[in-house]
MARBA-3410 file (N, C-alpha, C, O; in Angstrom, 1 decimal):
213
5.2,-23.6,17.8,5.3,-22.3,17.2,6.5,-22.2,16.3,7.5,-23.0,16.4 ~ 6.4,-21.4,15.3,7.4,-21.1,14.3,7.8,-19.7,14.4,7.0,-18.8,14.5 ~ 9.1,-19.4,14.5,9.6,-18.0,14.5,10.1,-17.7,13.1,11.0,-18.3,12.5 ~ 9.5,-16.7,12.5,9.9,-16.3,11.1,10.8,-15.0,11.3,10.3,-14.0,11.7 ~ 12.0,-15.2,10.9,13.0,-14.1,11.0,13.2,-13.5,9.6,13.2,-14.3,8.6
13.4,-12.2,9.5,13.7,-11.7,8.2,13.8,-10.2,8.2,13.9,-9.5,9.2 ~ 13.7,-9.6,7.0,13.8,-8.2,6.7,12.8,-7.8,5.7,12.5,-8.6,4.8 ~ 12.3,-6.6,5.8,11.4,-6.1,4.8,12.2,-5.6,3.5,11.7,-5.8,2.4 ~ 13.4,-5.1,3.7,14.1,-4.5,2.6,15.4,-5.4,2.3,16.1,-5.7,3.3 ~ 15.6,-5.6,1.1,16.8,-6.4,0.7,18.1,-5.6,0.9,18.1,-4.4,0.8
19.2,-6.3,1.3,20.4,-5.6,1.6,21.0,-4.9,0.4,21.5,-3.8,0.6 ~ 20.8,-5.4,-0.8,21.3,-4.7,-2.0,20.5,-3.6,-2.5,20.9,-2.9,-3.4 ~ 19.3,-3.4,-1.9,18.4,-2.3,-2.4,18.9,-1.0,-2.0,19.5,-0.8,-0.9 ~ 18.7,0.0,-2.8,19.1,1.4,-2.5,18.2,2.0,-1.5,18.6,2.9,-0.6 ~ 16.9,1.7,-1.6,15.9,2.3,-0.7,16.0,1.7,0.7,16.3,0.6,0.9
15.8,2.6,1.7,15.7,2.2,3.1,14.5,2.8,3.7,14.0,3.9,3.3 ~ 14.0,2.2,4.8,12.8,2.7,5.4,13.1,4.0,6.1,14.1,4.1,6.9 ~ 12.3,5.1,5.9,12.6,6.4,6.5,12.6,6.3,8.0,11.9,5.4,8.6 ~ 13.3,7.2,8.7,13.4,7.1,10.1,12.1,7.2,10.8,11.8,6.6,11.8 ~ 11.2,8.1,10.3,9.9,8.3,10.9,9.0,7.1,10.8,8.1,6.9,11.7
9.3,6.2,9.9,8.4,5.0,9.6,8.9,3.8,10.4,8.2,2.8,10.4 ~ 10.1,3.9,10.9,10.7,2.6,11.5,10.0,2.2,12.7,10.2,1.0,13.1 ~ 9.3,3.0,13.4,8.5,2.6,14.6,7.0,2.4,14.2,6.2,2.2,15.1 ~ 6.7,2.5,13.0,5.3,2.5,12.5,4.9,1.2,11.8,3.7,1.0,11.5 ~ 5.9,0.3,11.6,5.6,-0.9,10.7,5.6,-2.1,11.6,6.4,-2.3,12.5
4.6,-3.0,11.2,4.4,-4.3,11.9,4.3,-5.4,10.8,3.6,-5.2,9.8 ~ 5.0,-6.5,11.1,4.8,-7.7,10.3,3.7,-8.5,10.9,3.7,-8.8,12.1 ~ 2.7,-8.9,10.2,1.5,-9.6,10.7,1.1,-10.8,9.9,1.1,-10.7,8.7 ~ 0.7,-11.8,10.6,0.1,-13.0,10.0,-1.1,-13.4,10.8,-1.0,-13.8,12.0 ~ -2.3,-13.2,10.3,-3.5,-13.5,11.0,-3.6,-12.6,12.3,-3.5,-11.4,12.2
-3.7,-13.2,13.4,-3.7,-12.5,14.7,-2.4,-12.3,15.4,-2.3,-11.8,16.5 ~ -1.3,-12.7,14.7,0.0,-12.6,15.3,0.8,-11.5,14.6,0.8,-11.4,13.4 ~ 1.5,-10.6,15.4,2.2,-9.5,14.8,3.4,-9.2,15.6,3.5,-9.5,16.8 ~ 4.4,-8.6,15.0,5.6,-8.1,15.6,6.1,-6.9,15.0,6.0,-6.7,13.8 ~ 6.5,-5.9,15.8,7.0,-4.6,15.3,8.4,-4.9,14.5,9.2,-5.7,15.0
8.6,-4.2,13.4,9.8,-4.3,12.7,10.7,-3.1,13.2,10.2,-2.2,13.9 ~ 12.0,-3.2,12.9,12.9,-2.2,13.4,14.0,-1.9,12.4,14.4,-2.8,11.6 ~ 14.6,-0.7,12.5,15.8,-0.4,11.7,15.4,0.0,10.2,14.3,-0.2,9.8 ~ 16.4,0.5,9.5,16.2,0.9,8.1,15.9,-0.2,7.1,15.4,0.1,6.1 ~ 16.2,-1.4,7.5,15.8,-2.6,6.6,14.6,-3.3,7.1,14.1,-4.2,6.5
14.1,-2.9,8.3,12.9,-3.5,8.8,13.1,-4.9,9.3,12.4,-5.9,8.8 ~ 14.0,-5.1,10.2,14.2,-6.5,10.7,13.0,-6.9,11.6,12.4,-6.0,12.3 ~ 12.7,-8.2,11.6,11.5,-8.7,12.4,11.8,-10.1,12.8,12.5,-10.9,12.1 ~ 11.1,-10.5,13.8,11.0,-11.9,14.3,9.6,-12.1,14.7,9.2,-11.6,15.8 ~ 8.9,-12.9,14.0,7.4,-13.1,14.2,7.2,-14.5,14.6,7.5,-15.5,13.9
6.6,-14.7,15.8,6.2,-16.1,16.2,4.8,-16.4,15.8,3.8,-15.6,16.1 ~ 4.6,-17.5,15.1,3.3,-17.9,14.6,3.1,-19.4,14.9,4.0,-20.1,15.0 ~ 1.8,-19.8,14.9,1.6,-21.2,15.1,1.8,-22.0,13.8,1.7,-21.4,12.7 ~ 2.1,-23.3,13.9,2.2,-24.1,12.8,3.5,-23.8,12.0,4.5,-23.4,12.5 ~ 3.4,-24.0,10.7,4.6,-23.8,9.8,4.7,-22.3,9.3,5.7,-21.9,8.8
3.6,-21.6,9.5,3.7,-20.1,9.2,3.8,-19.8,7.7,4.4,-18.9,7.3 ~ 3.0,-20.5,6.9,3.0,-20.3,5.5,1.8,-19.5,5.0,1.6,-19.3,3.8 ~ 1.0,-19.0,5.9,-0.2,-18.2,5.5,0.3,-16.8,5.1,1.5,-16.4,5.3 ~ -0.5,-16.1,4.4,-0.2,-14.7,3.9,0.3,-13.8,5.0,-0.3,-13.9,6.1 ~ 1.3,-13.0,4.7,1.8,-12.0,5.7,1.6,-10.6,5.2,1.8,-10.4,4.0
1.3,-9.7,6.0,1.2,-8.3,5.6,2.0,-7.4,6.5,2.4,-7.8,7.6 ~ 2.4,-6.3,5.9,3.0,-5.2,6.7,2.0,-4.2,7.0,1.4,-3.6,6.1 ~ 1.7,-4.0,8.3,0.7,-3.1,8.7,1.3,-1.8,9.2,2.4,-1.8,9.7 ~ 0.5,-0.7,9.1,1.0,0.6,9.5,0.4,1.1,10.8,-0.8,1.0,11.1 ~ 1.3,1.6,11.7,0.9,2.2,12.9,0.7,1.3,14.1,1.3,1.6,15.2
0.0,0.2,13.9,-0.2,-0.7,15.0,-0.6,-2.1,14.4,-1.0,-2.2,13.2 ~ -0.5,-3.1,15.2,-1.0,-4.4,14.7,-2.5,-4.3,14.3,-3.3,-3.8,15.1 ~ -2.9,-4.8,13.2,-4.2,-4.6,12.7,-4.5,-3.3,12.0,-5.6,-3.0,11.6 ~ -3.4,-2.5,11.8,-3.6,-1.2,11.1,-3.6,-1.4,9.6,-3.6,-2.6,9.1 ~ -3.7,-0.4,8.8,-3.8,-0.5,7.3,-2.7,-1.3,6.7,-1.5,-0.9,7.0
-3.0,-2.3,6.0,-1.9,-3.1,5.4,-1.3,-2.3,4.2,-2.0,-1.7,3.5 ~ 0.0,-2.4,4.1,0.7,-1.7,3.0,1.2,-2.7,1.8,1.3,-2.2,0.7 ~ 1.4,-3.9,2.2,1.7,-4.9,1.1,1.6,-6.3,1.7,1.5,-6.4,2.9 ~ 1.6,-7.3,0.9,1.3,-8.7,1.3,2.2,-9.6,0.6,2.6,-9.4,-0.6 ~ 2.7,-10.7,1.3,3.5,-11.8,0.7,3.2,-13.1,1.3,2.5,-13.2,2.3
3.6,-14.1,0.6,3.7,-15.5,1.1,5.1,-15.9,1.3,6.0,-15.6,0.5 ~ 5.4,-16.4,2.5,6.8,-16.8,2.8,7.2,-18.1,2.0,6.4,-19.0,2.0 ~ 8.3,-18.1,1.4,8.7,-19.3,0.7,9.1,-20.5,1.6,9.3,-20.3,2.8 ~ 9.1,-21.7,1.1,9.4,-22.9,1.9,10.9,-23.0,2.1,11.5,-23.8,1.4 ~ 11.4,-22.2,3.0,12.8,-22.3,3.3,13.0,-21.8,4.7,12.2,-21.0,5.3
14.1,-22.3,5.3,14.4,-21.9,6.7,15.3,-20.7,6.7,15.6,-20.1,7.8 ~ 15.8,-20.2,5.6,16.6,-19.0,5.5,15.8,-17.8,5.9,14.6,-17.8,5.8 ~ 16.5,-16.7,6.4,15.7,-15.5,6.7,14.9,-15.0,5.5,15.3,-15.0,4.4 ~ 13.7,-14.6,5.9,12.7,-14.2,4.8,12.9,-12.7,4.5,12.7,-11.9,5.4 ~ 13.4,-12.4,3.3,13.6,-11.1,2.9,12.5,-10.7,1.9,12.4,-11.2,0.8
11.6,-9.8,2.3,10.4,-9.4,1.6,10.8,-8.8,0.2,10.2,-9.1,-0.8 ~ 11.7,-7.9,0.3,12.1,-7.1,-0.9,11.2,-5.9,-1.2,11.0,-5.5,-2.3 ~ 10.6,-5.3,-0.1,9.8,-4.2,-0.3,10.6,-2.9,-0.6,11.7,-2.8,-0.1 ~ 10.0,-2.0,-1.4,10.7,-0.7,-1.7,9.8,0.4,-1.4,9.9,1.5,-2.0 ~ 8.9,0.3,-0.4,8.0,1.4,0.0,6.8,1.6,-0.9,6.2,2.7,-0.7
6.5,0.8,-1.8,5.4,1.0,-2.7,4.1,0.4,-2.1,4.1,-0.6,-1.4 ~ 3.0,1.0,-2.4,1.7,0.6,-1.9,0.7,0.7,-3.0,0.6,1.7,-3.8 ~ -0.2,-0.3,-3.2,-1.3,-0.3,-4.1,-2.6,-0.4,-3.4,-2.8,-1.4,-2.7 ~ -3.5,0.5,-3.6,-4.8,0.5,-2.9,-6.0,0.7,-3.8,-5.9,1.5,-4.8 ~ -7.0,0.0,-3.6,-8.3,0.2,-4.4,-9.4,0.7,-3.4,-9.5,0.2,-2.3
-10.2,1.6,-3.9,-11.3,2.1,-3.0,-12.0,3.3,-3.6,-12.0,3.5,-4.8 ~ -12.5,4.2,-2.7,-13.2,5.4,-3.1,-12.7,6.6,-2.3,-12.3,6.5,-1.1 ~ -12.6,7.7,-3.0,-12.2,9.0,-2.4,-13.3,9.5,-1.5,-14.4,9.8,-2.0 ~ -13.0,9.6,-0.2,-14.1,10.0,0.7,-13.9,11.5,1.1,-14.9,12.2,1.3 ~ -12.7,12.0,1.1,-12.4,13.4,1.5,-11.2,13.9,0.7,-10.3,13.1,0.4
-11.2,15.2,0.4,-10.1,15.9,-0.2,-9.7,17.1,0.7,-10.6,17.9,1.1 ~ -8.5,17.2,1.1,-8.0,18.3,1.9,-7.1,19.1,1.0,-6.1,18.6,0.4 ~ -7.4,20.4,0.8,-6.6,21.3,-0.1,-6.0,22.4,0.8,-6.8,23.1,1.5 ~ -4.7,22.6,0.8,-4.1,23.7,1.6,-2.7,24.0,1.0,-2.2,23.3,0.2 ~ -2.2,25.1,1.5,-0.9,25.6,1.1,0.1,25.5,2.3,-0.3,25.9,3.4
1.2,24.9,2.1,2.2,24.9,3.2,3.6,24.8,2.6,3.8,24.2,1.5 ~ 4.5,25.5,3.2,5.9,25.6,2.8,6.0,26.0,1.3,6.9,25.5,0.6 ~ 5.2,26.9,0.9,5.2,27.3,-0.5,4.6,26.4,-1.5,4.7,26.6,-2.7 ~ 4.0,25.3,-1.1,3.4,24.3,-2.0,1.9,24.2,-1.7,1.4,24.3,-0.6 ~ 1.2,24.1,-2.9,-0.3,23.9,-2.8,-0.5,22.4,-2.9,-0.1,21.8,-4.0
-1.1,21.8,-1.9,-1.2,20.3,-1.9,-2.7,19.9,-1.8,-3.5,20.6,-1.3 ~ -2.9,18.6,-2.2,-4.1,17.9,-2.0,-3.8,16.6,-1.3,-2.9,15.9,-1.7 ~ -4.5,16.4,-0.2,-4.4,15.1,0.5,-5.7,14.4,0.4,-6.7,14.9,0.9 ~ -5.8,13.2,-0.2,-7.0,12.5,-0.4,-7.1,11.4,0.6,-6.2,10.6,0.8 ~ -8.2,11.2,1.2,-8.6,10.1,2.1,-9.3,9.1,1.2,-10.4,9.3,0.7
-8.7,7.9,1.0,-9.3,6.9,0.2,-9.6,5.7,1.1,-8.8,5.2,1.8 ~ -10.9,5.4,1.1,-11.4,4.3,2.0,-11.4,3.0,1.1,-12.2,3.0,0.1 ~ -10.7,2.0,1.5,-10.6,0.8,0.7,-9.6,-0.2,1.3,-9.6,-0.3,2.5 ~ -8.9,-0.8,0.4,-8.0,-1.9,0.9,-6.9,-2.1,-0.1,-6.9,-1.6,-1.2 ~ -6.0,-3.0,0.4,-4.8,-3.3,-0.4,-5.2,-4.1,-1.6,-6.0,-5.0,-1.6
-4.6,-3.7,-2.8,-4.7,-4.5,-4.0,-3.9,-5.8,-4.0,-2.8,-5.8,-3.3 ~ -4.3,-6.8,-4.6,-3.5,-8.0,-4.7,-2.1,-7.6,-5.3,-2.0,-6.8,-6.1 ~ -1.1,-8.3,-4.8,0.3,-7.9,-5.2,0.6,-8.0,-6.7,1.5,-7.3,-7.2 ~ -0.1,-8.8,-7.5,0.1,-8.9,-8.9,-0.7,-7.9,-9.7,-0.6,-8.0,-11.0 ~ -1.4,-7.0,-9.1,-2.3,-6.1,-9.8,-1.4,-5.0,-10.5,-0.5,-4.5,-9.9
-1.6,-4.8,-11.8,-0.9,-3.8,-12.5,-1.9,-2.8,-13.2,-3.0,-3.2,-13.5 ~ -1.4,-1.5,-13.3,-2.3,-0.6,-13.9,-2.5,-0.9,-15.4,-3.5,-0.7,-16.0 ~ -1.4,-1.3,-16.1,-1.4,-1.6,-17.5,-0.7,-2.9,-17.7,0.2,-3.3,-17.0 ~ -1.0,-3.6,-18.8,-0.4,-4.9,-19.1,1.1,-4.8,-19.5,1.4,-3.8,-20.1 ~ 1.8,-5.8,-19.2,3.2,-5.9,-19.7,3.4,-6.7,-21.0,2.4,-7.3,-21.4
4.5,-6.6,-21.6,4.8,-7.4,-22.8,4.6,-8.9,-22.5,4.0,-9.6,-23.3 ~ 5.1,-9.4,-21.3,4.9,-10.8,-21.0,3.5,-11.2,-20.8,3.1,-12.3,-21.3 ~ 2.6,-10.3,-20.3,1.2,-10.6,-20.1,0.6,-10.7,-21.5,-0.3,-11.6,-21.7 ~ 1.0,-9.9,-22.4,0.4,-9.9,-23.7,0.8,-11.1,-24.5,0.0,-11.6,-25.4 ~ 1.9,-11.7,-24.2,2.3,-12.9,-24.9,1.6,-14.2,-24.3,1.5,-15.2,-24.9
1.2,-14.1,-23.0,0.6,-15.2,-22.4,-0.8,-15.5,-22.9,-1.2,-16.6,-23.2 ~ -1.6,-14.5,-23.1,-3.0,-14.6,-23.5,-3.5,-13.2,-23.9,-3.0,-12.2,-23.5 ~ -4.6,-13.2,-24.6,-5.2,-11.9,-24.9,-5.6,-11.2,-23.6,-6.1,-11.8,-22.7 ~ -5.2,-9.9,-23.6,-5.4,-9.2,-22.3,-6.9,-8.9,-22.1,-7.6,-8.5,-22.9 ~ -7.3,-9.1,-20.8,-8.6,-8.8,-20.4,-8.6,-8.5,-18.9,-7.7,-9.0,-18.2
-9.5,-7.7,-18.5,-9.6,-7.3,-17.0,-10.4,-8.4,-16.3,-11.5,-8.8,-16.8 ~ -9.9,-8.9,-15.2,-10.6,-9.8,-14.4,-11.0,-9.1,-13.1,-10.2,-9.0,-12.1 ~ -12.2,-8.5,-13.1,-12.6,-7.6,-12.0,-12.4,-8.2,-10.6,-12.1,-7.5,-9.7 ~ -12.7,-9.5,-10.5,-12.7,-10.1,-9.2,-11.3,-10.1,-8.6,-11.1,-9.8,-7.4 ~ -10.3,-10.4,-9.4,-8.9,-10.4,-8.9,-8.4,-9.0,-8.6,-7.4,-8.8,-7.9
-9.0,-8.0,-9.2,-8.5,-6.6,-9.0,-9.2,-5.9,-7.8,-8.8,-4.8,-7.4 ~ -10.2,-6.5,-7.2,-10.8,-5.9,-6.1,-9.9,-6.0,-4.9,-9.1,-6.9,-4.7 ~ -10.0,-5.0,-4.0,-9.2,-5.0,-2.8,-9.3,-6.2,-1.9,-10.4,-6.8,-1.9 ~ -8.3,-6.5,-1.2,-8.3,-7.6,-0.3,-9.1,-7.3,1.0,-9.5,-8.3,1.7 ~ -9.3,-6.1,1.3,-10.1,-5.6,2.4,-10.7,-4.3,2.1,-10.3,-3.6,1.1
-11.7,-3.9,2.8,-12.5,-2.7,2.4,-12.6,-1.6,3.6,-13.4,-0.7,3.4 ~ -12.0,-1.8,4.7,-12.3,-1.0,5.8,-11.1,-0.2,6.4,-11.0,-0.1,7.6 ~ -10.3,0.3,5.5,-9.1,1.0,6.0,-9.1,2.4,5.3,-9.6,2.5,4.1 ~ -8.5,3.4,5.9,-8.4,4.7,5.3,-6.9,5.0,5.0,-6.0,4.9,5.9 ~ -6.6,5.3,3.7,-5.2,5.6,3.3,-5.2,7.1,2.9,-6.2,7.6,2.3
-4.1,7.7,3.0,-4.0,9.2,2.7,-2.9,9.4,1.7,-1.7,9.0,1.9 ~ -3.3,9.9,0.5,-2.4,10.1,-0.6,-2.2,11.6,-0.8,-3.1,12.4,-0.8 ~ -0.9,12.0,-1.1,-0.5,13.3,-1.3,-0.3,13.6,-2.8,0.4,12.8,-3.4 ~ -0.8,14.7,-3.3,-0.6,15.1,-4.7,-0.5,16.6,-4.7,-1.0,17.3,-3.8 ~ 0.2,17.2,-5.7,0.3,18.6,-5.9,-1.1,19.1,-6.4,-1.7,18.4,-7.2
-1.5,20.2,-5.9,-2.9,20.7,-6.2,-3.1,21.0,-7.7,-4.2,20.9,-8.2 ~ -2.0,21.4,-8.4,-2.2,21.7,-9.8,-1.8,20.5,-10.7,-1.6,20.7,-11.9 ~ -1.8,19.3,-10.2,-1.4,18.2,-11.0,-2.6,17.4,-11.5,-3.8,17.6,-11.0 ~ -2.4,16.6,-12.5,-3.5,15.8,-13.1,-4.0,14.8,-12.0,-5.2,14.5,-12.0 ~ -3.1,14.4,-11.1,-3.5,13.5,-10.0,-4.6,14.1,-9.2,-5.7,13.5,-8.9
-4.4,15.4,-8.8,-5.4,16.1,-8.0,-6.7,16.2,-8.8,-7.8,16.1,-8.2 ~ -6.6,16.6,-10.0,-7.8,16.7,-10.8,-8.7,15.5,-10.9,-9.9,15.5,-10.8 ~ -8.0,14.3,-11.1,-8.8,13.1,-11.2,-9.2,12.6,-9.9,-10.2,11.9,-9.8 ~ -8.5,12.9,-8.8,-9.0,12.5,-7.5,-10.3,13.3,-7.2,-11.3,12.7,-6.7 ~ -10.4,14.5,-7.6,-11.6,15.3,-7.4,-12.7,14.7,-8.3,-13.9,14.6,-7.8
-12.4,14.4,-9.5,-13.4,13.9,-10.4,-14.0,12.5,-9.9,-15.2,12.3,-9.9 ~ -13.1,11.7,-9.3,-13.5,10.4,-8.8,-14.4,10.6,-7.6,-15.4,9.8,-7.4 ~ -14.1,11.6,-6.7,-15.0,11.8,-5.6,-16.4,12.3,-6.0,-17.4,11.8,-5.5 ~ -16.4,13.3,-6.9,-17.7,13.9,-7.3,-18.5,12.8,-8.0,-19.7,12.8,-7.8 ~ -17.9,12.0,-8.8,-18.6,11.0,-9.6,-18.8,9.7,-8.9,-19.4,8.7,-9.5
-18.2,9.5,-7.7,-18.3,8.3,-7.0,-17.7,7.1,-7.8,-18.3,6.0,-7.8 ~ -16.6,7.3,-8.4,-15.9,6.3,-9.2,-14.9,5.6,-8.3,-14.2,6.3,-7.5 ~ -14.8,4.3,-8.4,-13.7,3.6,-7.7,-12.3,4.0,-8.3,-12.2,4.3,-9.5 ~ -11.3,4.0,-7.5,-10.0,4.3,-7.9,-9.0,3.2,-7.5,-9.2,2.6,-6.4 ~ -8.0,3.0,-8.3,-6.8,2.3,-7.9,-5.7,3.3,-7.8,-5.4,4.1,-8.7
-5.0,3.3,-6.6,-3.9,4.3,-6.4,-2.6,3.6,-6.1,-2.6,2.7,-5.3 ~ -1.6,3.9,-6.8,-0.2,3.4,-6.5,0.6,4.6,-6.0,0.7,5.6,-6.6 ~ 1.3,4.3,-4.9,2.1,5.4,-4.3,3.3,4.8,-3.6,3.5,3.6,-3.5 ~ 4.1,5.8,-3.1,5.4,5.4,-2.4,5.4,6.1,-1.1,5.0,7.3,-1.0 ~ 5.8,5.4,-0.1,6.0,6.0,1.3,6.9,7.1,1.2,8.0,7.0,0.6
6.5,8.3,1.7,7.3,9.5,1.5,8.6,9.4,2.2,8.8,8.8,3.2 ~ 9.7,10.0,1.6,11.0,10.0,2.2,11.0,10.9,3.5,10.1,11.7,3.7 ~ 12.1,10.8,4.2,12.3,11.6,5.4,12.4,13.1,5.0,11.9,13.9,5.7 ~ 13.2,13.3,4.0,13.3,14.7,3.5,12.0,15.3,3.1,11.2,14.6,2.4 ~ 11.7,16.5,3.5,10.4,17.1,3.1,9.4,17.1,4.3,8.5,17.8,4.3
9.7,16.2,5.3,8.9,16.2,6.5,7.4,16.0,6.2,6.5,16.6,6.8 ~ 7.1,15.1,5.2,5.7,14.9,4.8,5.0,14.3,5.9,3.7,14.4,6.0 ~ 5.6,13.5,6.8,5.0,12.8,7.9,4.5,13.8,8.9,3.7,13.4,9.8 ~ 4.9,15.1,8.9,4.3,16.0,9.8,3.0,16.6,9.3,2.3,17.3,10.1 ~ 2.7,16.3,8.1,1.4,16.8,7.5,0.3,15.8,7.7,-0.8,16.1,8.0
0.6,14.5,7.6,-0.3,13.4,7.8,0.4,12.2,8.2,1.5,11.9,7.9 ~ -0.3,11.4,9.0,0.3,10.2,9.7,0.6,9.1,8.8,1.4,8.2,9.2 ~ 0.1,9.0,7.6,0.5,8.0,6.6,0.7,8.7,5.3,-0.2,8.8,4.5 ~ 2.0,9.2,5.1,2.3,10.1,3.9,2.6,9.2,2.7,3.8,8.8,2.6 ~ 1.7,9.0,1.8,1.9,8.3,0.6,1.9,9.2,-0.6,0.9,9.9,-0.9
3.0,9.3,-1.3,3.1,10.2,-2.4,2.6,9.5,-3.6,3.1,8.5,-4.1 ~ 1.5,10.0,-4.2,0.8,9.4,-5.3,1.6,9.4,-6.6,2.1,10.4,-7.0 ~ 1.7,8.2,-7.2,2.4,8.0,-8.4,1.5,7.8,-9.6,1.7,8.4,-10.7 ~ 0.5,7.0,-9.4,-0.4,6.6,-10.5,-1.8,6.5,-9.9,-2.0,6.0,-8.8 ~ -2.8,7.0,-10.7,-4.2,6.8,-10.3,-5.0,6.3,-11.5,-4.8,6.7,-12.6
-5.8,5.2,-11.3,-6.7,4.7,-12.3,-8.1,4.8,-11.8,-8.5,4.4,-10.7 ~ -9.0,5.3,-12.7,-10.4,5.4,-12.4,-11.1,4.2,-13.0,-10.9,3.9,-14.1 ~ -12.0,3.6,-12.2,-12.7,2.4,-12.6,-14.1,2.7,-12.9,-14.9,3.2,-12.0 ~ -14.6,2.4,-14.1,-16.0,2.4,-14.4,-16.7,1.1,-14.0,-16.0,0.1,-13.8 ~ -18.0,1.1,-13.9,-18.7,-0.1,-13.7,-18.9,-0.4,-12.2,-19.3,-1.6,-11.9
-18.6,0.5,-11.3,-18.9,0.3,-9.9,-19.9,1.4,-9.4,-19.4,2.4,-8.9 ~ -21.2,1.2,-9.6,-22.1,2.2,-9.3,-22.3,2.6,-7.8,-22.7,3.7,-7.5 ~ -21.9,1.7,-7.0,-22.0,2.0,-5.5,-20.6,1.8,-4.9,-19.7,2.6,-5.2 ~ -20.4,0.8,-4.1,-19.2,0.5,-3.5,-18.7,-0.9,-3.8,-19.6,-1.7,-4.3 ~ -17.5,-1.2,-3.7,-17.0,-2.6,-3.9,-17.9,-3.5,-3.0,-18.2,-3.2,-1.9
-18.3,-4.6,-3.6,-19.1,-5.5,-2.9,-18.3,-6.2,-1.8,-17.1,-6.4,-2.0 ~ -18.9,-6.5,-0.7,-18.2,-7.1,0.4,-17.8,-8.5,0.1,-18.6,-9.3,-0.5 ~ -16.5,-8.9,0.3,-16.0,-10.2,0.0,-16.2,-11.1,1.2,-15.9,-12.3,1.2
END
């Protein structure tokens, strides 16, 4: 067995895991998982072999919705993931909840889908444009899994909410990028996985559902 020790959050990072989330995160590799702890997400994960398979951070319980994925480098030093609470998910909007609370009109979207590959970007960078002519490679953009439900929060009068509604009505696939909500605001009392939506991309060319991989 190999014990992988490390942290989810780099010491020099300004972001820290909110208090409500510190008991909700698990580091997982295949069937092996360990709960993380503290504002930086310390963990010690025992895995068979050398432990170089992909690792995910799961929410709520071992085997829960993955929030991000990495490969551990070939080093014996503590593994620092460098996470900053961001999540990228691809899937379909299954439900929209619209309500008013604390003087805010909110939409919470249930998106059924899975984690996007870590190198997926909504738009190309300068470096990508210098490497080769930009083109979409649909296979690499499909989610890594298809059977999880993620909940995204948006203001009801925002463009995000409008396009979430359009995606659900038209059965269009979406890519959503979000950030785990901070402790301030008590977003976690509204929904058990409070992801504040930053960017939404609507995908054409998916007449039904993502094909099973």
